[in-house]
Backbone bond lengths (Angstrom), bond angles and torsions (degrees), N, CA, C in turn:
res aa  C-N    CA-C-N  psi(-1)  N-CA   C-N-CA  omega(-1)  CA-C   N-CA-C  phi
1 X - - - 1.464 - - 1.527 110.98 -
2 X 1.335 115.32 -46.17 1.458 120.18 179.51 1.525 110.86 -64.92
3 X 1.362 114.60 -37.66 1.471 119.12 -179.91 1.522 110.37 -65.50
4 X 1.325 116.72 -42.20 1.470 119.92 178.98 1.522 110.52 -63.41
5 X 1.331 115.88 -37.68 1.457 119.12 179.54 1.522 110.58 -65.68
6 X 1.332 117.06 -40.38 1.465 120.49 178.66 1.520 111.01 -64.87
7 X 1.342 116.33 -40.90 1.470 119.86 178.46 1.532 109.96 -63.01
8 X 1.330 115.41 -41.98 1.471 119.24 177.75 1.521 111.95 -61.96
9 X 1.342 116.54 -40.05 1.467 120.10 178.43 1.522 110.92 -65.05
10 X 1.334 116.54 -38.96 1.472 119.98 179.75 1.531 110.43 -65.58
11 X 1.333 116.13 -43.44 1.473 119.97 179.48 1.526 110.15 -63.16
12 X 1.324 116.15 -42.83 1.459 120.21 178.58 1.525 111.12 -62.95
13 X 1.326 116.20 -39.93 1.463 120.78 178.77 1.528 110.87 -63.36
14 X 1.321 116.35 -41.95 1.470 120.33 179.30 1.530 110.61 -64.48
15 X 1.334 116.41 -43.20 1.469 120.06 179.04 1.529 110.69 -61.90
16 X 1.335 117.06 -42.39 1.457 120.73 179.24 1.526 111.35 -64.83
17 X 1.331 116.44 -38.77 1.472 119.98 178.18 1.531 110.87 -64.32
18 X 1.332 116.26 -42.28 1.471 119.86 178.25 1.525 110.26 -62.81
19 X 1.342 116.35 -43.55 1.458 119.83 177.86 1.518 112.28 -61.82
20 X 1.358 116.09 -40.03 1.465 119.98 178.88 1.523 111.25 -64.36
21 X 1.328 116.79 -40.38 1.467 120.54 178.67 1.526 111.39 -64.13
22 X 1.327 116.28 -39.64 1.467 120.04 178.93 1.525 110.14 -63.74
23 X 1.331 116.81 -40.95 1.463 120.86 -179.18 1.527 111.39 -70.38
24 X 1.337 116.97 -37.92 1.459 121.04 -175.94 1.523 113.24 -81.82
25 X 1.327 117.25 -15.78 1.464 119.14 -176.53 1.528 112.95 -60.04
26 X 1.349 120.04 -44.64 1.477 118.29 178.14 1.524 113.47 -59.54
27 X 1.341 116.76 -35.82 1.462 119.66 178.32 1.524 110.00 -67.51
28 X 1.331 116.12 -42.02 1.460 119.76 177.71 1.530 110.91 -61.91
29 X 1.319 116.48 -40.29 1.468 120.38 178.58 1.531 110.73 -66.08
30 X 1.325 116.94 -37.12 1.459 120.82 177.16 1.522 111.30 -61.44
31 X 1.331 116.30 -48.13 1.460 120.54 -179.79 1.526 110.48 -64.28
32 X 1.327 116.42 -41.44 1.467 120.31 179.08 1.520 110.93 -61.29
33 X 1.329 117.23 -45.13 1.465 120.87 179.57 1.522 111.24 -64.30
34 X 1.334 116.48 -36.89 1.464 120.49 179.88 1.525 111.90 -64.39
35 X 1.318 117.38 -24.68 1.467 121.60 -177.14 1.525 112.89 -98.19
36 X 1.317 118.21 5.80 1.461 121.80 -178.37 1.522 110.98 -98.79
37 X 1.324 114.77 159.81 1.455 120.63 171.32 1.521 109.16 -82.96
38 X 1.323 117.06 165.40 1.463 121.16 -178.25 1.531 112.25 -59.22
39 X 1.362 119.95 -46.13 1.474 119.44 178.11 1.528 112.61 -61.93
40 X 1.338 116.67 -34.83 1.459 119.77 -179.01 1.523 111.25 -72.05
41 X 1.335 116.29 -31.74 1.461 119.87 177.09 1.523 110.21 -65.46
42 X 1.331 116.01 -37.75 1.465 120.78 -176.92 1.528 112.98 -86.90
43 X 1.314 117.66 -2.20 1.471 120.58 -176.84 1.523 111.05 -66.71
44 X 1.320 115.91 147.93 1.467 121.84 175.98 1.531 108.30 -133.15
45 X 1.321 117.84 130.61 1.468 127.59 0.36 1.532 111.63 -72.53
46 X 1.315 117.49 151.28 1.470 120.27 -178.08 1.520 111.59 -69.40
47 X 1.301 115.42 154.42 1.466 121.81 178.77 1.526 108.93 -117.01
48 X 1.322 115.39 146.67 1.461 119.25 -178.96 1.520 111.42 -77.31
49 X 1.323 117.00 -44.12 1.463 121.11 -177.34 1.526 110.43 -100.44
50 X 1.320 118.66 135.02 1.467 120.89 177.40 1.526 111.09 -70.39
51 X 1.323 115.89 145.53 1.462 119.21 178.55 1.522 111.04 -64.45
52 X 1.324 115.98 -43.75 1.460 121.34 177.44 1.521 107.82 -135.15
53 X 1.324 118.03 105.77 1.475 119.77 -178.25 1.523 111.77 -57.90
54 X 1.317 115.75 128.60 1.460 121.67 -178.80 1.529 108.78 -108.81
55 X 1.325 115.36 84.68 1.462 120.17 -179.01 1.531 112.09 -67.69
56 X 1.339 115.74 -18.91 1.458 118.56 178.46 1.524 112.64 -68.35
57 X 1.334 117.30 -12.11 1.463 120.29 177.91 1.527 111.60 -59.13
58 X 1.334 116.36 -33.59 1.461 119.81 -179.61 1.525 110.85 -65.33
59 X 1.344 116.28 -43.66 1.459 119.61 178.65 1.521 112.50 -67.96
60 X 1.337 116.68 -40.32 1.468 120.50 179.72 1.529 109.71 -64.78
61 X 1.335 116.34 -44.44 1.460 119.74 -179.61 1.523 110.95 -62.92
62 X 1.326 116.76 -39.96 1.455 120.37 -178.72 1.526 111.67 -64.78
63 X 1.334 116.96 -32.29 1.471 121.29 -177.27 1.525 113.20 -81.22
64 X 1.317 118.58 -8.54 1.456 121.44 -176.71 1.521 113.06 -78.33
65 X 1.311 117.79 -13.48 1.469 122.07 -179.89 1.524 108.09 -156.75
66 X 1.320 118.26 159.05 1.483 120.91 179.05 1.527 111.78 -75.63
67 X 1.335 115.63 70.52 1.460 119.23 -176.04 1.528 112.50 -68.64
68 X 1.332 116.99 -23.23 1.460 118.72 174.74 1.521 111.35 -61.65
69 X 1.345 116.15 -43.07 1.457 120.57 176.84 1.524 110.77 -65.46
70 X 1.340 115.98 -41.68 1.467 119.73 -178.99 1.525 111.16 -61.99
71 X 1.322 115.94 -41.16 1.463 119.63 -179.94 1.529 110.40 -67.47
72 X 1.335 116.95 -39.75 1.464 120.23 177.63 1.526 111.07 -60.92
73 X 1.336 115.94 -44.98 1.468 120.13 178.11 1.531 111.03 -61.33
74 X 1.320 115.28 -42.44 1.463 119.79 -178.92 1.522 111.14 -66.26
75 X 1.321 117.19 -42.60 1.460 120.51 179.90 1.518 111.53 -63.00
76 X 1.333 117.38 -36.29 1.461 120.10 177.93 1.525 110.47 -63.59
77 X 1.340 116.57 -44.19 1.462 120.68 178.40 1.523 110.32 -65.33
78 X 1.319 116.90 -42.95 1.465 121.70 -179.63 1.522 110.67 -61.80
79 X 1.312 116.60 -42.63 1.474 120.63 -178.39 1.528 110.83 -57.58
80 X 1.321 116.94 -50.72 1.464 120.25 -178.46 1.524 111.48 -70.35
81 X 1.325 117.77 -29.98 1.461 120.31 176.41 1.519 111.02 -65.95
82 X 1.307 116.72 -43.67 1.470 120.24 -179.93 1.529 110.37 -66.33
83 X 1.324 116.74 -46.88 1.461 120.36 178.90 1.521 110.69 -60.50
84 X 1.325 116.69 -47.62 1.459 120.61 -178.55 1.510 112.99 -63.96
85 X 1.333 116.80 -39.91 1.458 120.13 -178.17 1.526 111.34 -67.78
86 X 1.321 117.29 -45.97 1.464 120.34 -179.32 1.528 110.36 -65.69
87 X 1.330 117.31 -43.32 1.469 120.82 -177.76 1.524 111.29 -66.40
88 X 1.323 117.17 -54.66 1.468 120.13 -172.96 1.522 112.19 -69.45
89 X 1.321 117.08 -46.79 1.463 119.34 -176.92 1.521 112.17 -66.41
90 X 1.327 117.37 -39.14 1.466 119.55 179.69 1.523 111.08 -68.71
91 X 1.335 116.99 -38.33 1.463 119.99 179.93 1.526 111.11 -67.95
92 X 1.326 116.79 -44.10 1.463 120.47 178.95 1.530 110.61 -65.65
93 X 1.335 116.04 -43.01 1.467 119.85 179.70 1.525 111.24 -63.23
94 X 1.326 117.01 -36.19 1.468 120.11 176.67 1.528 110.49 -62.00
95 X 1.321 116.57 -41.89 1.460 120.00 178.74 1.516 112.53 -61.16
96 X 1.332 116.52 -42.06 1.456 120.19 179.97 1.522 112.71 -73.45
97 X 1.319 117.64 -27.03 1.465 120.45 -174.87 1.517 113.34 -92.80
98 X 1.341 117.03 -35.21 1.460 119.36 -168.99 1.528 115.08 -119.63
99 X 1.319 118.65 -9.97 1.460 120.61 -179.38 1.527 108.75 -110.42
100 X 1.307 116.80 123.86 1.459 121.26 179.66 1.533 109.40 -91.52
101 X 1.313 116.92 123.58 1.466 121.27 176.65 1.520 108.48 -149.70
102 X 1.299 115.72 158.48 1.463 121.86 -176.73 1.534 110.27 -64.39
103 X 1.341 115.69 129.36 1.459 120.92 178.49 1.513 114.11 83.03
104 X 1.335 116.45 14.50 1.462 119.36 -177.48 1.520 111.68 -61.45
105 X 1.309 117.57 -48.84 1.461 120.99 -177.67 1.527 111.29 -66.41
106 X 1.333 116.39 -38.70 1.468 119.63 178.67 1.521 110.92 -64.31
107 X 1.327 116.23 -44.37 1.462 120.43 179.35 1.526 111.17 -64.28
108 X 1.332 115.85 -37.32 1.467 119.16 178.81 1.530 110.90 -65.74
109 X 1.336 116.32 -37.82 1.463 119.91 176.77 1.529 111.65 -65.05
110 X 1.333 115.82 -36.50 1.465 119.72 177.03 1.527 109.93 -64.10
111 X 1.332 116.19 -41.52 1.469 120.27 177.91 1.520 110.28 -61.33
112 X 1.329 116.86 -44.92 1.464 120.43 178.91 1.528 111.15 -64.56
113 X 1.333 116.57 -33.20 1.464 120.05 -178.89 1.519 111.69 -64.36
114 X 1.333 117.56 -26.11 1.466 119.79 179.37 1.523 111.90 -66.56
115 X 1.329 117.16 -17.99 1.454 120.20 177.01 1.526 111.71 -68.03
116 X 1.327 117.15 -19.82 1.457 121.27 -178.52 1.528 112.18 -83.80
117 X 1.341 117.94 -7.71 1.465 121.50 -179.70 1.526 108.96 -85.17
118 X 1.326 119.45 118.94 1.475 120.91 179.18 1.526 111.15 -62.04
119 X 1.312 116.26 146.48 1.451 120.43 -177.70 1.517 113.89 -62.85
120 X 1.349 117.14 -35.01 1.460 119.15 -176.95 1.525 112.26 -69.77
121 X 1.355 117.19 -18.28 1.467 120.09 178.30 1.528 110.43 -68.52
122 X 1.310 117.07 -37.44 1.467 121.29 -178.17 1.525 112.63 -93.57
123 X 1.321 117.42 2.30 1.462 120.58 -174.99 1.531 111.90 -63.32
124 X 1.321 116.46 -52.34 1.468 120.43 -178.21 1.523 112.09 -68.00
125 X 1.345 119.67 -48.59 1.476 118.54 177.47 1.530 112.78 -57.26
126 X 1.316 116.76 -39.43 1.463 119.47 179.58 1.517 110.93 -64.74
127 X 1.318 116.47 -41.50 1.467 119.82 179.16 1.532 110.60 -64.13
128 X 1.334 116.81 -39.83 1.464 120.40 178.43 1.523 110.38 -61.67
129 X 1.336 116.53 -43.80 1.467 120.45 178.95 1.524 110.74 -61.42
130 X 1.333 116.48 -46.04 1.461 120.44 -179.89 1.524 110.96 -63.60
131 X 1.321 116.13 -35.50 1.460 119.93 178.12 1.525 111.24 -67.49
132 X 1.341 116.72 -42.23 1.465 120.56 178.45 1.532 111.35 -63.38
133 X 1.341 115.93 -31.07 1.463 120.42 178.52 1.523 112.52 -83.04
134 X 1.340 116.44 -2.28 1.473 122.67 -178.26 1.530 111.33 61.49
135 X 1.313 115.23 38.30 1.457 120.94 179.07 1.526 112.83 -99.51
136 X 1.321 117.50 -3.59 1.458 120.11 179.29 1.530 108.84 -66.51
137 X 1.315 115.51 142.50 1.467 124.08 -175.82 1.528 111.73 68.24
138 X 1.338 115.45 25.45 1.460 121.89 169.92 1.529 107.77 -129.35
139 X 1.317 115.89 172.11 1.464 120.13 179.92 1.528 112.53 -86.22
140 X 1.329 117.35 -7.22 1.463 120.45 -175.31 1.535 113.33 -59.40
141 X 1.350 120.67 -41.33 1.477 119.00 178.37 1.520 113.25 -64.54
142 X 1.325 117.16 -19.58 1.461 121.27 179.91 1.521 112.28 -92.46
143 X 1.343 116.87 -6.69 1.459 120.85 -175.07 1.531 112.30 -119.25
144 X 1.331 117.34 -51.25 1.461 121.73 -172.34 1.529 112.92 -59.02
145 X 1.351 120.32 -43.97 1.477 118.64 -178.92 1.523 114.11 -58.34
146 X 1.319 117.37 -26.46 1.463 120.05 -179.48 1.519 110.56 -65.94
147 X 1.322 117.90 -30.46 1.458 122.04 -179.65 1.528 111.98 -74.49
148 X 1.335 117.31 -3.94 1.468 121.12 178.38 1.523 112.07 -93.66
149 X 1.319 117.97 -1.52 1.453 121.45 176.85 1.512 113.19 92.42
150 X 1.313 114.77 162.30 1.461 123.25 178.26 1.526 107.67 -131.38
151 X 1.330 116.70 128.60 1.467 120.85 -172.70 1.526 111.84 -58.72
152 X 1.314 117.87 -43.22 1.460 120.22 -177.47 1.525 111.42 -67.46
153 X 1.323 116.69 -41.60 1.460 119.57 179.35 1.523 111.32 -69.09
154 X 1.334 116.32 -36.18 1.463 119.85 175.58 1.521 110.02 -61.33
155 X 1.316 116.70 -43.00 1.463 121.08 178.97 1.528 110.91 -61.83
156 X 1.331 117.25 -46.98 1.465 120.39 -179.75 1.518 111.38 -60.88
157 X 1.318 116.82 -46.38 1.460 119.87 -176.73 1.530 111.11 -70.10
158 X 1.320 116.86 -35.70 1.464 119.30 176.91 1.521 111.02 -62.60
159 X 1.324 116.96 -43.49 1.458 119.84 178.79 1.521 111.05 -62.90
160 X 1.325 116.28 -37.71 1.465 119.77 179.03 1.528 110.39 -69.55
161 X 1.335 117.75 -40.21 1.459 121.16 -179.65 1.528 111.34 -64.45
162 X 1.316 116.67 -30.91 1.461 119.62 -178.47 1.525 112.26 -70.88
163 X 1.327 117.58 -14.65 1.471 120.26 175.77 1.525 111.49 -79.80
164 X 1.329 117.21 -11.70 1.465 121.11 179.61 1.532 108.51 -85.49
165 X 1.304 118.10 126.66 1.476 120.25 -178.03 1.521 112.33 -57.04
166 X 1.338 115.93 137.83 1.459 120.88 179.41 1.523 112.17 -68.37
167 X 1.341 116.14 -16.47 1.463 118.51 179.59 1.534 111.80 -60.05
168 X 1.312 116.93 -29.36 1.458 119.89 179.78 1.528 111.12 -63.48
169 X 1.322 115.94 -54.10 1.465 119.41 -178.20 1.520 110.98 -68.15
170 X 1.349 117.84 -34.83 1.459 120.34 179.58 1.532 110.72 -66.01
171 X 1.332 115.96 -40.04 1.465 119.09 178.00 1.524 110.86 -65.28
172 X 1.322 116.50 -38.70 1.463 120.01 178.67 1.523 111.01 -67.62
173 X 1.330 116.83 -37.27 1.462 120.37 178.56 1.534 110.95 -64.53
174 X 1.334 115.61 -38.02 1.470 119.88 177.90 1.522 110.17 -62.67
175 X 1.335 116.27 -35.94 1.465 120.71 179.66 1.526 112.55 -79.09
176 X 1.334 117.30 -0.44 1.456 120.40 176.17 1.509 115.41 97.08
177 X 1.312 117.63 9.46 1.460 120.61 -179.39 1.522 110.64 -76.74
178 X 1.332 116.46 143.65 1.453 121.86 176.97 1.517 110.97 -89.94
179 X 1.329 115.01 174.44 1.463 118.97 -177.43 1.537 112.06 -64.26
180 X 1.321 118.47 -38.14 1.462 120.23 -179.61 1.530 111.04 -65.64
181 X 1.326 116.12 -36.54 1.468 119.38 177.26 1.525 110.21 -67.49
182 X 1.325 116.70 -44.86 1.467 120.73 179.87 1.520 110.39 -61.70
183 X 1.330 115.84 -43.87 1.471 120.11 -179.71 1.524 111.69 -64.64
184 X 1.326 116.82 -44.63 1.464 119.78 -174.85 1.516 114.36 -80.63
185 X 1.326 117.16 -34.77 1.461 120.57 -172.64 1.529 113.88 -100.48
186 X 1.330 117.30 -25.75 1.461 119.49 -176.50 1.530 112.35 -109.73
187 X 1.323 116.16 -49.83 1.468 119.70 -173.06 1.526 112.06 -75.54
188 X 1.322 116.63 -50.00 1.464 119.38 -174.78 1.533 113.28 -61.35
189 X 1.337 119.74 -41.94 1.473 118.13 177.66 1.525 113.58 -61.78
190 X 1.346 117.43 -25.52 1.457 120.73 -179.83 1.524 112.80 -87.83
191 X 1.313 116.83 -7.01 1.467 120.14 -175.25 1.522 111.44 -119.58
192 X 1.313 116.84 32.44 1.464 120.21 179.45 1.531 113.18 -59.40
193 X 1.344 119.24 -38.81 1.474 117.90 -179.99 1.520 113.47 -59.67
194 X 1.338 117.85 -45.72 1.456 119.58 -178.13 1.521 110.60 -71.97
195 X 1.336 117.60 -33.31 1.460 119.44 176.53 1.518 111.03 -66.49
196 X 1.336 116.50 -39.12 1.463 119.94 177.12 1.522 110.69 -64.82
197 X 1.323 116.75 -37.78 1.462 120.37 178.36 1.523 111.05 -64.20
198 X 1.335 116.96 -47.55 1.466 120.85 178.93 1.522 110.66 -62.70
199 X 1.328 116.91 -40.81 1.465 120.54 179.74 1.524 110.79 -63.42
200 X 1.329 116.85 -43.88 1.459 119.97 -178.16 1.521 111.50 -67.88
201 X 1.333 117.03 -40.18 1.467 120.30 178.65 1.527 110.68 -63.14
202 X 1.330 116.86 -42.57 1.462 119.84 179.37 1.522 111.70 -70.84
203 X 1.319 117.08 -33.18 1.465 119.85 173.62 1.524 109.85 -60.22
204 X 1.314 115.71 -46.96 1.466 119.91 -179.67 1.524 111.29 -62.66
205 X 1.332 116.48 -44.58 1.462 120.00 -178.29 1.523 111.97 -64.58
206 X 1.336 116.40 -45.12 1.467 119.77 -178.74 1.522 111.33 -70.66
207 X 1.331 116.97 -37.18 1.466 121.00 -179.70 1.528 110.85 -66.24
208 X 1.315 117.32 -38.19 1.457 120.78 -176.90 1.516 114.54 -98.78
209 X 1.339 117.66 8.18 1.468 120.57 -177.26 1.526 110.35 -68.97
210 X 1.307 115.97 126.98 1.466 122.04 176.80 1.524 111.61 -114.10
211 X 1.329 116.42 -39.37 1.451 120.59 -175.09 1.527 112.14 -65.23
212 X 1.335 117.09 -45.58 1.456 120.65 -177.83 1.525 112.71 -60.29
213 X 1.342 118.24 -56.30 1.471 118.83 177.42 1.525 113.35 -59.97
214 X 1.327 117.48 -33.97 1.460 120.12 178.99 1.524 111.21 -63.83
215 X 1.335 117.25 -37.15 1.453 121.20 -179.03 1.526 112.72 -75.21
216 X 1.324 116.73 -41.04 1.463 119.71 -166.85 1.524 114.89 -105.23
217 X 1.319 118.63 -14.77 1.463 120.27 -176.75 1.521 110.58 -109.78
218 X 1.323 116.15 126.71 1.461 121.29 177.48 1.525 112.53 -120.36
219 X 1.325 116.98 -17.38 1.459 121.36 178.44 1.532 109.36 -82.74
220 X 1.345 117.79 119.44 1.473 119.10 -179.42 1.521 114.02 -56.90
221 X 1.333 117.85 -27.41 1.457 120.50 179.50 1.532 111.76 -69.40
222 X 1.324 117.02 -18.53 1.464 121.48 -179.38 1.521 112.60 -100.36
223 X 1.315 116.90 2.69 1.464 120.40 -177.57 1.521 111.09 -59.54
224 X 1.327 114.81 148.83 1.465 121.54 173.04 1.524 109.47 -94.28
225 X 1.308 115.45 177.75 1.465 120.15 -176.88 1.521 112.00 -62.73
226 X 1.328 116.92 -39.89 1.461 119.74 -178.18 1.522 111.79 -66.69
227 X 1.320 117.78 -35.04 1.461 120.02 175.02 1.526 110.58 -70.95
228 X 1.323 115.89 -35.24 1.458 119.63 179.55 1.513 113.12 -63.81
229 X 1.325 117.30 -27.78 1.468 120.33 179.13 1.521 112.28 -63.68
230 X 1.330 116.60 -20.76 1.465 119.86 -177.81 1.515 112.32 -71.31
231 X 1.336 117.40 -8.43 1.462 119.57 178.86 1.523 111.65 -64.90
232 X 1.320 116.69 -22.23 1.462 120.91 -179.02 1.528 112.76 -87.72
233 X 1.337 116.21 -2.89 1.456 120.34 -178.13 1.526 109.63 -106.16
234 X 1.340 116.32 119.97 1.449 121.51 175.90 1.514 110.84 -106.60
235 X 1.330 116.53 -177.83 1.459 120.11 -179.98 1.521 112.04 -69.58
236 X 1.318 116.66 -33.61 1.461 118.05 -178.11 1.512 114.85 -121.94
237 X 1.337 117.32 -3.23 1.460 118.74 -176.07 1.518 109.85 -152.78
238 X 1.306 115.78 142.29 1.466 122.67 177.21 1.518 109.42 -120.45
239 X 1.312 116.85 130.08 1.466 121.78 177.66 1.528 108.58 -82.09
240 X 1.313 115.05 82.18 1.458 120.56 -171.25 1.520 112.77 -63.86
241 X 1.316 117.66 -36.15 1.467 118.51 -178.24 1.529 111.38 -65.99
242 X 1.326 116.73 -40.98 1.464 119.28 177.93 1.529 111.22 -72.81
243 X 1.308 116.32 -37.74 1.463 120.07 178.35 1.524 111.12 -62.32
244 X 1.327 116.40 -43.26 1.465 119.91 179.30 1.527 111.43 -69.00
245 X 1.322 117.28 -31.28 1.467 120.37 179.39 1.528 110.80 -64.46
246 X 1.338 116.83 -49.42 1.461 119.76 179.79 1.524 110.69 -71.09
247 X 1.326 117.25 -33.75 1.466 119.77 177.86 1.520 110.71 -62.93
248 X 1.320 116.28 -39.90 1.463 119.82 178.19 1.522 110.90 -65.48
249 X 1.335 116.92 -42.27 1.463 120.00 178.13 1.529 111.20 -63.93
250 X 1.335 116.40 -37.37 1.462 119.64 179.95 1.518 112.03 -70.91
251 X 1.319 117.22 -20.69 1.462 121.17 179.74 1.528 112.03 -83.50
252 X 1.328 117.13 -21.79 1.458 120.74 -175.03 1.531 113.83 -59.81
253 X 1.351 120.24 -43.03 1.473 118.22 -179.65 1.521 113.65 -58.26
254 X 1.339 117.18 -38.73 1.463 119.81 -179.99 1.525 110.23 -68.03
255 X 1.323 117.19 -41.16 1.465 120.66 178.40 1.528 110.61 -63.53
256 X 1.328 116.88 -43.41 1.457 120.16 -179.57 1.524 111.34 -64.67
257 X 1.331 117.06 -41.02 1.456 120.17 178.28 1.521 111.34 -63.29
258 X 1.328 116.11 -40.07 1.461 118.69 179.69 1.521 111.07 -63.37
259 X 1.332 116.64 -46.53 1.460 119.08 -178.46 1.525 111.58 -67.75
260 X 1.333 117.49 -30.08 1.460 120.02 179.57 1.524 111.94 -75.02
261 X 1.333 117.00 -33.42 1.460 120.91 -172.65 1.523 113.69 -102.98
262 X 1.336 118.88 -3.19 1.459 118.93 -175.51 1.523 111.86 -64.16
263 X 1.329 117.89 -35.37 1.458 119.84 176.61 1.525 111.34 -77.14
264 X 1.319 115.58 -29.60 1.462 119.60 -179.22 1.521 111.24 -67.22
265 X 1.348 116.53 -28.83 1.462 119.36 177.40 1.525 111.12 -61.63
266 X 1.322 115.74 -33.55 1.462 120.12 -177.19 1.526 110.88 -79.23
267 X 1.336 116.28 -36.73 1.464 120.31 -179.20 1.533 110.71 -66.31
268 X 1.300 115.40 143.74 1.465 120.81 177.53 1.507 114.56 77.83
269 X 1.340 118.10 4.91 1.460 120.65 179.77 1.529 111.30 -70.34
270 X 1.321 117.65 -25.74 1.451 120.58 -178.29 1.528 109.45 -84.72
271 X 1.310 115.15 100.25 1.465 120.53 177.85 1.518 111.39 -104.48
272 X 1.324 116.52 8.51 1.464 119.93 -176.94 1.523 112.99 -66.78
273 X 1.340 115.87 -28.89 1.455 118.24 -179.33 1.508 114.57 -91.30
274 X 1.360 115.98 10.45 1.462 118.89 -175.41 1.525 111.65 -67.92
275 X 1.345 117.30 -35.24 1.454 119.12 -177.44 1.523 110.57 -63.88
276 X 1.296 115.97 -39.65 1.454 119.00 177.83 1.516 111.49 -64.38
């Protein structure tokens, strides 16, 4: 029995290693391409490892466009996206989870139903609205909608809030606390894992957003990092080594955030002792 279990663990380990290699291969190819010269990138058959790693490609690629400005613009958008997502989704989810009112379940179902609407269906109407508000070529269309909540994040946070005993909020209500106090002082400190998850997901989405800035930004000084990457793409030729170099650098913040917060997701998950 023990031997069969060990064999099963070994097989599972091998399968996981193969899966990890498949997932990591595109990243390895990106780094390899970033370190190659232009002729080596175009060589056939392609090679995985560069003959002579050209680390200077990162500096050359960085100097081809004002990427410092692009990163600053992107970080500003990301900052407000993270703040807006955590604030709005947690507040709305608290209302659905902890406040009893007529039509609560029906309204929640309507919110969930919006997840079935494809994004491209609302693309043109949203652009028309932003145009009527004179928000085109500003960052407002990339920031304000986030403060209106996201159906999927509301659902996740509501499910997490429902694991918190109602005795906490009821005891606070008896002591005279209002809903905003309960939400900010009692609920949010107990839901750090889900808030960190929502924050990280919105960071990733805003950091890697290409469609939104492409639609609403026309001033090159307001470009984000993803729009700036297009400088390496021409009508007949793409500088793949430089493109992969900046793409790899742009991916590092998300990787670092994941490794920094992966343990934090696990911490604070036990809310069973909160009532005590």
